[in-house]
N, C-alpha and C positions, 0 to 999 in steps of 0.2 A: 432503454437502458435503466438500470436502477442506480440511482445516486446515493452515496453514502457521506455524511459529515464525518471527517476524520480529524482528530487532534493529534499532531505530531510533535514529540519533545526532542529537542536536540541539544548539544552541549552549549550552544550559544543563545538559542531562542526556541519558541515553540510557535506553531501556526496551525490555525484551522484551515482544513483542505477539503476538496471535493474529489472523491474517489468513485470509481463504477465498481459495483459488485459483480465479479467475474468468477463464477464457480468452474470455469474451465482452466483457470490460472492456478498452479499449485502454490505458488509463492507470492505474497504481497509485493507489488511493484511500485516504486516511486520515481518520479521524474528526477533526473540528476540535478537539475537546477533548484529543485525544492530541498533536496538533502543538503546541498551546498549551502543554501540560504539559512538553514537553522544550525549550522556549524560543523556538519560532518565533513571530514577530509580524507584525501587519498591515503593518509597513513592508518586510517581505520578500516580499510577495505581488507576483507579476509580472502577474496579470490576473484578471478575475472569469471564472467559468465556469458552464455549464448542462449537466447531464448527464440523459440520457433513459434511463430503466431500467424494469424491470418495475413498480416501485412509484410511477412517475410521473417527473415533471421535478424535479430537485434543483438548487438553486443553490449556488454555493461559489466557491472561488478556486484558483488555481494557485501553487505555490511551489517553489523548488529546495531539496532537503534536503542536508545535508552528506554522509550515508552511510546506506545501508540494507543489511543483510545478510539473506538468505533462501536457503534450499535449497542451501547450500554455495557461494553466490556473494555478492559484495560490489560495491555500485555507488555511486559518489559523484557528486554533483552532479545527480541525477535530479530532474526536474520532476514533481511529483505533484499530483494533484487532492485537494482538501480540502473535505469537506462534512459535515454532520451526519448520521451513519449511523442507521438505525433500531435501536432497542434490541432488537427481536425477532431481529435477526440474531445477536446474541451474540458478535460479534466486533469488532476494533478497525480493520479495514481490509480492502481487497481487493488481491491481487496480480494486476496486469493484464498484458497482452501486452507492455508496454514492458519488463518485467524478463525476459520469456521470448524475446523476439525475437532471433534469431541464436544461440540455444541449442538443444540437444537436452534436452527435458524427459523424465527418467526417472521412471516411476511403476510401482514394483514392489510390487504388493499382497501377494505371497507373502512377502516379507521386510520389509514396511513401510518401503520406502524411496521417498523423493521428493527428487529433486535436479535441478539443471541442470548440464549439462556444456558 
């Protein structure tokens, strides 16, 4: 797995988190406990969602986040998927293609660099 440091900003707090880079995920996904902890609430949900993955079908919801920073890029107003992620994953979320689309992904294993240009 490729781990990414992510800085999530919410209405009440901000947190540094650990996400997995997942090019097979169309939408960035964040664990529901994390979004709750930075101040997002049920009144901010835009709609319910269902995601099909390796572990089966997961129910969740979509909501716009104020800001997320990852791999040298900052995005405001991104709508993310929120669901209860399995504890075995060991992370707080998944960086999906919505954060990567339109950018060049640089993965330099020799120098330990991961960024989007």
